[in-house]
C-alpha positions as protocol buffer text, in pm:
chain_id: "A"
residue {
  index: 1
  type: MET
  ca { x: -4295 y: 4608 z: -1548 }
}
residue {
  index: 2
  type: ARG
  ca { x: -4368 y: 4670 z: -1911 }
}
residue {
  index: 3
  type: PHE
  ca { x: -4492 y: 4395 z: -2141 }
}
residue {
  index: 4
  type: ALA
  ca { x: -4301 y: 4534 z: -2440 }
}
residue {
  index: 5
  type: ALA
  ca { x: -3972 y: 4547 z: -2250 }
}
residue {
  index: 6
  type: VAL
  ca { x: -4010 y: 4186 z: -2137 }
}
residue {
  index: 7
  type: ALA
  ca { x: -4106 y: 4079 z: -2490 }
}
residue {
  index: 8
  type: ARG
  ca { x: -3796 y: 4247 z: -2637 }
}
residue {
  index: 9
  type: ARG
  ca { x: -3569 y: 4095 z: -2374 }
}
residue {
  index: 10
  type: LEU
  ca { x: -3715 y: 3746 z: -2427 }
}
residue {
  index: 11
  type: SER
  ca { x: -3691 y: 3775 z: -2806 }
}
residue {
  index: 12
  type: ASP
  ca { x: -3327 y: 3880 z: -2789 }
}
residue {
  index: 13
  type: ALA
  ca { x: -3248 y: 3605 z: -2540 }
}
residue {
  index: 14
  type: ALA
  ca { x: -3427 y: 3340 z: -2746 }
}
residue {
  index: 15
  type: ARG
  ca { x: -3225 y: 3430 z: -3054 }
}
residue {
  index: 16
  type: GLY
  ca { x: -2909 y: 3425 z: -2842 }
}
residue {
  index: 17
  type: LEU
  ca { x: -2998 y: 3075 z: -2727 }
}
residue {
  index: 18
  type: GLY
  ca { x: -3045 y: 2963 z: -3087 }
}
residue {
  index: 19
  type: VAL
  ca { x: -3423 y: 2930 z: -3089 }
}
residue {
  index: 20
  type: GLU
  ca { x: -3687 y: 3110 z: -3292 }
}
residue {
  index: 21
  type: ALA
  ca { x: -3830 y: 3411 z: -3112 }
}
residue {
  index: 22
  type: PRO
  ca { x: -4209 y: 3427 z: -3142 }
}
residue {
  index: 23
  type: GLY
  ca { x: -4402 y: 3751 z: -3162 }
}
residue {
  index: 24
  type: PHE
  ca { x: -4589 y: 3857 z: -2849 }
}
residue {
  index: 25
  type: ARG
  ca { x: -4927 y: 4023 z: -2812 }
}
residue {
  index: 26
  type: SER
  ca { x: -5197 y: 4082 z: -2557 }
}
residue {
  index: 27
  type: PRO
  ca { x: -5468 y: 3988 z: -2497 }
}
residue {
  index: 28
  type: PRO
  ca { x: -5543 y: 3648 z: -2652 }
}
residue {
  index: 29
  type: ARG
  ca { x: -5824 y: 3658 z: -2906 }
}
residue {
  index: 30
  type: SER
  ca { x: -6041 y: 3407 z: -2720 }
}
residue {
  index: 31
  type: PRO
  ca { x: -6212 y: 3546 z: -2408 }
}
residue {
  index: 32
  type: GLY
  ca { x: -6116 y: 3378 z: -2082 }
}
residue {
  index: 33
  type: ILE
  ca { x: -5791 y: 3234 z: -2217 }
}
residue {
  index: 34
  type: ARG
  ca { x: -5474 y: 3330 z: -2029 }
}
residue {
  index: 35
  type: ARG
  ca { x: -5230 y: 3233 z: -2303 }
}
residue {
  index: 36
  type: SER
  ca { x: -5236 y: 3097 z: -2656 }
}
residue {
  index: 37
  type: ILE
  ca { x: -5004 y: 3030 z: -2947 }
}
residue {
  index: 38
  type: ARG
  ca { x: -5093 y: 3096 z: -3308 }
}
residue {
  index: 39
  type: ARG
  ca { x: -4874 y: 2932 z: -3570 }
}
residue {
  index: 40
  type: GLU
  ca { x: -4851 y: 3076 z: -3920 }
}
residue {
  index: 41
  type: PRO
  ca { x: -4795 y: 2875 z: -4241 }
}
residue {
  index: 42
  type: ASP
  ca { x: -4447 y: 3028 z: -4273 }
}
residue {
  index: 43
  type: GLY
  ca { x: -4346 y: 2867 z: -3943 }
}
residue {
  index: 44
  type: SER
  ca { x: -4357 y: 3182 z: -3731 }
}
residue {
  index: 45
  type: ALA
  ca { x: -4559 y: 3192 z: -3411 }
}
residue {
  index: 46
  type: THR
  ca { x: -4732 y: 3452 z: -3196 }
}
residue {
  index: 47
  type: VAL
  ca { x: -4769 y: 3405 z: -2821 }
}
residue {
  index: 48
  type: SER
  ca { x: -5067 y: 3590 z: -2673 }
}
residue {
  index: 49
  type: VAL
  ca { x: -5099 y: 3640 z: -2299 }
}
residue {
  index: 50
  type: ALA
  ca { x: -5361 y: 3804 z: -2080 }
}
residue {
  index: 51
  type: LEU
  ca { x: -5231 y: 4086 z: -1859 }
}
residue {
  index: 52
  type: ARG
  ca { x: -5533 y: 4216 z: -1671 }
}
residue {
  index: 53
  type: GLY
  ca { x: -5584 y: 4098 z: -1318 }
}
residue {
  index: 54
  type: ARG
  ca { x: -5274 y: 3876 z: -1319 }
}
residue {
  index: 55
  type: PRO
  ca { x: -4949 y: 3897 z: -1125 }
}
residue {
  index: 56
  type: GLY
  ca { x: -4662 y: 4020 z: -1340 }
}
residue {
  index: 57
  type: ILE
  ca { x: -4453 y: 3716 z: -1263 }
}
residue {
  index: 58
  type: ALA
  ca { x: -4731 y: 3488 z: -1395 }
}
residue {
  index: 59
  type: VAL
  ca { x: -4738 y: 3684 z: -1721 }
}
residue {
  index: 60
  type: VAL
  ca { x: -4360 y: 3652 z: -1756 }
}
residue {
  index: 61
  type: GLY
  ca { x: -4385 y: 3278 z: -1687 }
}
residue {
  index: 62
  type: ASP
  ca { x: -4648 y: 3242 z: -1959 }
}
residue {
  index: 63
  type: MET
  ca { x: -4430 y: 3436 z: -2203 }
}
residue {
  index: 64
  type: ILE
  ca { x: -4131 y: 3211 z: -2127 }
}
residue {
  index: 65
  type: ASP
  ca { x: -4342 y: 2896 z: -2161 }
}
residue {
  index: 66
  type: GLY
  ca { x: -4471 y: 3040 z: -2489 }
}
residue {
  index: 67
  type: VAL
  ca { x: -4119 y: 3067 z: -2629 }
}
residue {
  index: 68
  type: VAL
  ca { x: -4049 y: 2707 z: -2532 }
}
residue {
  index: 69
  type: ALA
  ca { x: -4378 y: 2583 z: -2680 }
}
residue {
  index: 70
  type: ALA
  ca { x: -4346 y: 2791 z: -2998 }
}
residue {
  index: 71
  type: SER
  ca { x: -3997 y: 2648 z: -3049 }
}
residue {
  index: 72
  type: GLN
  ca { x: -4137 y: 2297 z: -2991 }
}
residue {
  index: 73
  type: LEU
  ca { x: -3873 y: 2217 z: -2733 }
}
residue {
  index: 74
  type: SER
  ca { x: -3888 y: 1939 z: -2476 }
}
residue {
  index: 75
  type: GLY
  ca { x: -3675 y: 1765 z: -2217 }
}
residue {
  index: 76
  type: VAL
  ca { x: -3330 y: 1893 z: -2131 }
}
residue {
  index: 77
  type: GLU
  ca { x: -3327 y: 2145 z: -2416 }
}
residue {
  index: 78
  type: ALA
  ca { x: -3655 y: 2301 z: -2299 }
}
residue {
  index: 79
  type: GLY
  ca { x: -3520 y: 2326 z: -1945 }
}
residue {
  index: 80
  type: ALA
  ca { x: -3198 y: 2492 z: -2059 }
}
residue {
  index: 81
  type: VAL
  ca { x: -3381 y: 2745 z: -2273 }
}
residue {
  index: 82
  type: ARG
  ca { x: -3633 y: 2815 z: -1997 }
}
residue {
  index: 83
  type: ASP
  ca { x: -3347 y: 2877 z: -1750 }
}
residue {
  index: 84
  type: GLY
  ca { x: -3171 y: 3104 z: -1999 }
}
residue {
  index: 85
  type: LEU
  ca { x: -3488 y: 3307 z: -2055 }
}
residue {
  index: 86
  type: TRP
  ca { x: -3549 y: 3350 z: -1681 }
}
residue {
  index: 87
  type: THR
  ca { x: -3189 y: 3465 z: -1644 }
}
residue {
  index: 88
  type: ALA
  ca { x: -3242 y: 3715 z: -1926 }
}
residue {
  index: 89
  type: VAL
  ca { x: -3541 y: 3878 z: -1758 }
}
residue {
  index: 90
  type: ALA
  ca { x: -3398 y: 3860 z: -1406 }
}
residue {
  index: 91
  type: GLY
  ca { x: -3242 y: 4204 z: -1451 }
}
residue {
  index: 92
  type: LEU
  ca { x: -3580 y: 4354 z: -1537 }
}
residue {
  index: 93
  type: LEU
  ca { x: -3735 y: 4189 z: -1233 }
}
residue {
  index: 94
  type: ASP
  ca { x: -3450 y: 4313 z: -1012 }
}
residue {
  index: 95
  type: ASP
  ca { x: -3499 y: 4667 z: -1145 }
}
residue {
  index: 96
  type: GLU
  ca { x: -3869 y: 4651 z: -1055 }
}
residue {
  index: 97
  type: ILE
  ca { x: -3792 y: 4532 z: -705 }
}
residue {
  index: 98
  type: GLU
  ca { x: -3536 y: 4808 z: -658 }
}
residue {
  index: 99
  type: ALA
  ca { x: -3766 y: 5079 z: -795 }
}
residue {
  index: 100
  type: ARG
  ca { x: -4081 y: 4969 z: -610 }
}
residue {
  index: 101
  type: GLY
  ca { x: -3955 y: 4766 z: -321 }
}
residue {
  index: 102
  type: SER
  ca { x: -4145 y: 4464 z: -456 }
}
residue {
  index: 103
  type: LEU
  ca { x: -4265 y: 4308 z: -778 }
}
residue {
  index: 104
  type: PRO
  ca { x: -4572 y: 4476 z: -926 }
}
residue {
  index: 105
  type: ALA
  ca { x: -4904 y: 4305 z: -872 }
}
residue {
  index: 106
  type: ARG
  ca { x: -4982 y: 4355 z: -1241 }
}
residue {
  index: 107
  type: MET
  ca { x: -4783 y: 4408 z: -1556 }
}
residue {
  index: 108
  type: ALA
  ca { x: -4856 y: 4723 z: -1756 }
}
residue {
  index: 109
  type: ALA
  ca { x: -4903 y: 4704 z: -2130 }
}
């Protein structure tokens, strides 16, 4: 699974759900950190996630949680957006399973 493809899909889905889509990058600037969010003065945010040595599904989960956190959502709204984002990437996950017979152990950059 490709990080950039997941990032594009999540960004499109976030906008479709009416929330701000953060930028995505890898790796986080601080060593040993699996995910981080950097907020800019203009209100935009960048979600950074570590890829190396991590299951692809964990990376996707961190990216989805990053969208929710960057959008400062909570409660029912956060749950609805999280569900919508998982649905948006489900096709990518299904394609990986079909192509490989399983989910990849790691996500490529």
